[in-house]
Structure formats: C-alpha cells, structure tokens
N, C-alpha and C positions, 0 to 999 in steps of 0.2 A: 313669340311669346316671351315674357319676362318673368323671372323668378328671383326672389330674395331668400337666401339661406342664412342660417346662423349655426355653425357647428365647429368650434365656437366662434370662428371668424365670421364677420359679416361678409357674405358673398353675393354679389350682384351678377346674375347670369342672364344671357340672352343676346340676340343680335343687336349690334350698335349700342350696347350699354356703355361703350367708351364715351358716349355723349354725356354720361352722368359723372364724368371724372371731376368736374368742378364742384358738383353737388357733394361729392365725397370730401373734397378739400374743405368746403364750408362746414360739413358735419363734424370734421375733426379740427376745425378752427386753424386750418393751414392757409396762410395768406401769402407766404413766400417759399414755395416748395423748391427743393432741388430735384430736377428731373434727371433720373439716372437711367441711362441705356448704353449699350456697348457701341464701339466705333463702327461695327458692321451695320448697325440699324439706324444710327442717328441721321444719316443722310437719305434714308429711304422716304419716298413721298408720303406714305401714311403716317410715319413718325413726325415728319416736318409739319403735316397738317394738324396732328394732335397737339404739338408744341404751339403752333400758331393760334389754334382755337383756344387753348388754355390760357395763353398769355393775354388774350383779349379780355378775359374775365377775372383775372387775379391781379393783385397789387404788383407782384413781381414773380418771375420764374427764371431760374438759372439752370443750365444744363451741364451735366458731367458725363463724359463718354470715353474717357481715355483708358480703355481696357478692352479686352476681348475674351475669348473662351478660356477656361481654367485660370481665373484671376488670382493674383498674388497679393500679399499683405500691403505692398507699396501702393497698389491701386486703391485700396481702402483708405490708406493714409492720405493720399492726394485728394480723394473725394471728401474726406473729413475737413481738410484745409479749405476747400472751396465752400463747403457747408458753413463753416465758421466765418470765413472772410466775407461771405455774402449775407450773413445773419439769417440763414434759412431757418424755417420753423417746422419742416416736415419733409418727407421724401416721397416722390412718386417714382417707383421702380417699374420699368416696363421693358420686356424682352424675354429672353430665355433664362435658364437657370443662373447663368453667370451674372446677368444684369440684376436679377432679383436678389441673388446672394450679396452682391456688392452694395446694392441699395439698402438692404436690411442692415448690413454691417456698418455702413456709414451712419445710418440713423442711430444705431446702438453706440458706436464709438464716439459720436459727437459730444458725449458728456462724460467720457471715461478718461481717467488719468493713467491707467495701466495699459501696457501693450496688449494688442488683440490676442496674442498667444496665451495670455493669462486666463482666458475664458474658454479654453479648449474643453470639449465635452468629456471631462474626466471628473468623476465624483461630484462634489458640490462647488467646483471652480466658479460656476455661474454666480454664486453668492458673493463673490468678490466685487461685483459690479455696483456702480452707482445707479440706482433704479429711478431716481427722482425726475430726471429730465430727458429720458430717452424719447427721441422725436417720433411722432406718429408716422405710420407707413401706409401708403396705398400701393398695392401690388397688382400689376396687369401683365399676365403671361401672354407671350406671342408664340409660344411653342407648347406642346402638350406632352411633357415628359417629367421634369424634375419635381413638379408640385411644390416648388419652393415657396409659392404664394401662401401655402397653408402650413409651412414648416417653421419650427422654432430654432433653426440653425442656419449657418452659412458654411459652405465648403470653400476654404481659402488656402492657397498654397504658400507655405513658408519657403521663400526663395533660398534661404540660407542652407537648408538641409534637403530641399526638394521634396518635402512631405506635404501631402494634402491634409489639412487639419479641419476638423469639424468644430466650429465655434458656436457655442450654445448659450441661449438665455431665453426664458419664457417670453420676454418682450420683443424678441425677434419676430414674433408672430404679427403679421400685418393687421392693421385695424380694419381695413376694407380691401376686399379682393374684387376685381372686375374680370369675369370670364366672358369674353366676347369672341365668338367663333369667327366673326368677320376678320379679326386681326390675324387669324391663322391661315386664311385661304391661300395666301401666296407662299406659304412654307413649302420648300422644295420636297419632292418625293423622298429624297435621301434623308433630309432632316426629319420629315414626318415619320420615317421608318425608325431611325435611331432614337428619337425622343419618345416615340410610342413604346419601343422596347424598354426604355428607361422606366416609363410608367409601369410596364408589366413587371419589371424586376422589383420595383418597390412594393407593389401589391402582392406579388408571389412570395418574396422573402418575409414580408410582414406576416402573411398567413402561416408560413412554415416556422417562424420563430417560436421557440418554446415559451411557455408561460400562459397564464389565464387572462385573456383580454378579448372576450366575445364581441365587444363593440368593434375593435380593430379587425377581427376575423370577418365579421359581417361586411364591413366596408370594403375590405380587400377582395372578398369573393365577388361582390358586385362590380368592383373596379376591373377585375379580370374578365368578367362577362362583357362589359362594355368594350373592352379592348378586342376581345374575340369577335364581337359583333361589328366593330367599326374601324379597326386599324387598317385593314386591307382596303376598305372603301376609301378612307381618307388618303391613303397612299396612291390609289389609282385615280381618284377624282377629288382633287383638293378643294373644289368649290362646293362639295356636299356639306352643307352647314350642319345637318343632323349628325353626321359622322364626326365632324370637327367638334361639335358640342360634346358628344360622348367622350371624345379623347381628352378634352379639357377637363371634364368632370373626373375621368379615371385618373388623370395625373394628380389632381387635387386630393382625390381619395387615397391614392397611394402614399402621399406625404402625410396625410392624416393618420393612416393606418400604421405607418412604420414607427410611430412612437412605441409600439410593441417591440420593435427590433428589426434588424436586417440580417445579413449573413455574409457568407464567403464570396458571393457574386460581387458585392461592394468592396469587401476586403481586398480582393484581387484587383479590382478596377482602380481604386484610388492611387496606388503606386504607378500604374500604367499611365493614368491621366497626368500625374505630376511629372513623371520622368520623360514621357514621350509626347505629351500634348495631344493624346488621343481623345476623341469625344467620349464623354462619360457613358452616354447611352449606347454607343457602339461597343465599348469594352464590356459593358453589362450584358449586351446581347451575345457577344462571343462566349463569355464565361458561363452563361445561364445553363446550357444542357450538361456541361461538365460538373458543375456544382450540384445540380439536381441529381445526377447519377451518383455522385459521391455521397450525397445525403440520403440516398434512397431508403436505407434501413430505418432511418428515424422519421421519414416523412411519408412513406408509401401509403399508410392508412389515411392520413390527412388528405393527401392528393386524391385518393380514390373517393373520399367522402364528398368531394365537390364536382366530380366528373359528370354526374347527372345534371347538375345546375348549369354546367358549361356545355351540355349536349355532347359529351364525349363518352366513349365506351368506358366502363367502370374498371379501369386498371391503370397502373402507373405508366406502362408502355404507351398507352394511347395519349396520355397527357404529354409525355416526352416527345412523341411523334408530332403532336400538334405544335410544340415549340420549334422543332426542327423544320417542319413544313412552313411555319410562319416565317422563320428566319430566311428560308430559301426563297419564298415568294417576295420578301422585302429586299432581296439581294444583299443580305448580311453575310459577311465572310464566316466560314466555318472554323477557321484556325487563326490563332493569334499571329502566326508567322506570315499571314497575308497582309498584316498592317504594321508589323515591327520587324526590323532586320535582326537576325539572330546574333550577329556580331556585337550588337549593342545591348544584348539581353544579359544582365547580371542577375542570375538566378538567386544567389545567396542574398544579395541586397534587397531585391524585390520581395522575396519570400519573408524576410525579416520585417519589412515595412508592412506587408499584408497581415502578418501575425499580430503586429502591434496596433493595427487599425481598430477603432472602436466597434466596428460592425462585427468583428470576429467573435466577440463575447456572446452574441445571441445567435450564432449559427447552430442549427439543430444538433450537430455533432461537434464535440469539443475537438479543436484543431491544434496541432503542433507544427513546428517549423517544417518537418518532413512532409506533412500533409500539404502545406502550401507549395512546397517544391514540386510535389507530385501533380497537383492541380495545374500549376503553371506549365509543367512539361506536357501533360495531356492536352491542354488547351493549345499549346504551341504546335504540337505534332498532329492534332486532330484525332487523338485516340480517345474515343468516347467511352469505350468499355474496357 
C-alpha cells in the first residue's frame, strides 16, 4: 500500500516508492540534482540502480559521496563546490543520518556567504542566512534512526575543535521525503539495532523534555510504541517489510517530536561521536538507562503515564527494565568502557563539551559540570544505581 503524508513535510510512504523519485524532482522543478550519499553506500547495487534509473529521466545528475559517518565541515564545503561547479539546482540526499545531514547542509550552504558555523543552533543565528535561493531537497533514508529527513538541522563536526555542532535553519527541512522500507531490508542487524535505538532516544527524550507541546508528546509516544512493536522483529528478520516500515515511521516521528527538546543522552553522545567516531545510535543506546535513572525524580510520573499504552507494568522500574532488556536482546554494550579505551578518556574535556551541548538546556533536570562527570563515570563503569 502507498500513503502520502503532510506533517508538514510531504512524505511518500510505501514499498518501492523510490520509483517516484523523478516525480519528486519534477514537482520541485529540479532538473540537475546533486545526488548525495556516503562512500560506503555509493557502490552498493541498489544505489547504483537508483542513480542509473534517475539519470535516464533527468537532464543531468551528479554524484557526491566523499564522506562517511560523523561528517565534518570540510565535507560540506567540498559538496558545495561540486554543487556550484556543476550548476545543480537541487539535492537528492539518500542514506543514513550522515548522508542526509550532509545533503541538507549542501543545499543550504550553496547560497550562503558566511561559514557554516555562523548558523549553529544558538538563539536566532539562523536569521543570518540568505533565504532566497536555498536549493530544494529530497530526502530518502536507508536507515531507521536519525529521522534527519524530517529535521530542520544537520549535525556536523568542526574539525578545528573536535566539537559536533548542530547547524539549524527552518529551510533545512526537506521538501519531499520518501520512506521506502525496501531500501532498508539489507541493513545489517547491528545497524538495525543501533539506528533503532537512536530513534528510541529521540522519541523518549522529546517526551521527557519539559514544556508544553502535546503534539510532540503524542507523536513521541506512538513512535515508542512502534519501536517496541517492531525493532526486535526488524533486527531478527530484516526482510519483514511491516517492521521496517514501522521503524522508518518511528524515526521520522522522533525527529518531528524533538523540536520540543532533547536531553543528556544526546549531550553525552555528541562529544563521544566527535572525539572517538562512535556511532551516534550506539552511544545513545549506552547512555540511555543511566540518564533515565539520573532524571527519575523529574520524569517518573510522565513515564508511568505511558506504561499502559506501551503494555508495560505501570511503574518506572518496568520501563527501565524494558530498556535494559531491549539493549541486551540487540547486543548493545552495557558500559562505555566496552567501546572506548579508558586511557584516551579525558573526563574534564568531554564533560565540558557535554555541558555546552545545545541538548543540555532541555534535559528534565538542570545539569552542572559535576553532573556530566558523574554520568560519564557511571556509564563508563556500568554503575546504573
């Protein structure tokens, strides 16, 4: 079955909707797109086929793929150079969060005169941008995690200081999104697990963030239900298209919901991603139970309020146990020390970076430097309580 959503992005959902990619270009008056995907995907048969089929029907198509996970500012700059040199008029971003983030940033920066760091998600920095000629974007996720296809920002590492920056502008939001579960069936169990936990982190932190945003709350609750229903199935049976569709939807929902805010799971993750090149979904999964426990006094009632909907016993411990059991079944490490060497762990530096991360401001409990240190130490040693 096929479905078309608008919330507010136009989203085309269903099996083999990738065949509608050229229709998307025509709708947006894109005749010479820059096809952005990462170096790990560009040579895979299904990507080669998409490029070939698209080239047959458009005036011209150029490909940029010189980047991988946890992209840096220089990757965006190189992509912008290709976009301008080839006189492209739009971006097709296809892949995981890195490819979508780079593609969106290229489209945005193609008409800017200021450096990308001038548009960090601080205050009204986004108003510095030239809004007139931001190129249209079609986003096609091949993983179900970041939800970058429905997000208004890109996460890009500033190589000079090793900090992952959130670059924001309302027009980062793609014009058309294609959610095709067929494109995710070859995703490995490991990547299915960590990207799925990333989607869970987005929905969970959005729901727990303080403030009044019932629309975001409703979206995030249903996103968590879909994850509870389908993540293990997708992990064990990658060809189950219903489970793959559920996970794609939950990822897009998480990104839509976290306009309300995130929290310390992401604050702790971003420095680890930037300094150690650890997959974002993996670090989110590791930090999740420690941050939940740390925030318990502020979120316990909210968590209990959704346990019935998630078919869990109505108490905080049941929810926490579900997270722990889910991680265990997905073979997610329990401790940060299982993925990072302690000799390279600069607690002071990482804690300072985490405290300054934009996600910190919407954590349910106000955090200080010592709190970040404690959370890192607990996560490193595996001390949950």
